N, C-alpha and C positions, 0 to 999 in steps of 0.2 A: 504493499499499500504506500502510495507517494505521499509526501507532505501535505500536498494540498488536500487530498482526500482525508488524510487525519484530522487536519484543520478544520474541514467541513463538518466532518464526524463529530468533533468535540463541540463545535458551535452548536450543532443540531442538538446534541445532548444538553448543552447548557439551556437553550431555548425550551425542550421539552421539561425539564425541571423547573424553570421560571413559570411555564404555563401551569404546570401542576401546583405552583405556591401560589400565584396570582388570580388563576382561572383563566379562561379563554378570552381572547379580544373580543370586547364588545364592538358590535356593527350597528349602526343605524339603518333606517330604511333607505337604500340605495336608491329607490326611485323617487323619494322626496326632493323637489328643489332644493338647492343651495340658496339660504337666504342670506346676503351681505347687506350690512348696515355700515352706514358711515359714521365714524366716531369724530370726536373732536380733533384728534392728531391727523386723521386722514383729511380732514377738511382744510385744516393749517397746510399740510404737504401740497394739497391740490392748489391753494392759493398761492403757495410759493413758487409751485411749478408753472403756474399761469404766467408767471412775468418773464417766462423764456421761449423762445423760440428756436425751432431744430434748423439748423442750417447744413448743407452739404457742400464740399468742396469739389473741385474739378476730378479728383481721384475717387470719388464716393465716399469719403469719410464724412462722418456725421460729428456735430457738434452743436453745444447750446451757446445761445447769444442772449443777453438781457435785452428785451424789448426797447428799452431805454436808450440802449447803445446802437440799434439799427438806424440806418438813415431814414430821414423823416418820410421819404416817399413809399419806403417798403411797410412801415410800421401801421 
């Protein structure tokens, strides 16, 4: 038996013992839709990110530029 096979066997043995100790993993209803709510931190992040515009150079690299730093005709 190779080293990888021994490591996998030891890992699986460990997870079996942990499952015995803690019980099986609980799973919710997989058919239920995921509900995503915005918290205050996420709202603040979106507000901060709204101050940037994504630009691309001639080689296809993307970078962010503050909207206030853009030329007036592009803003």
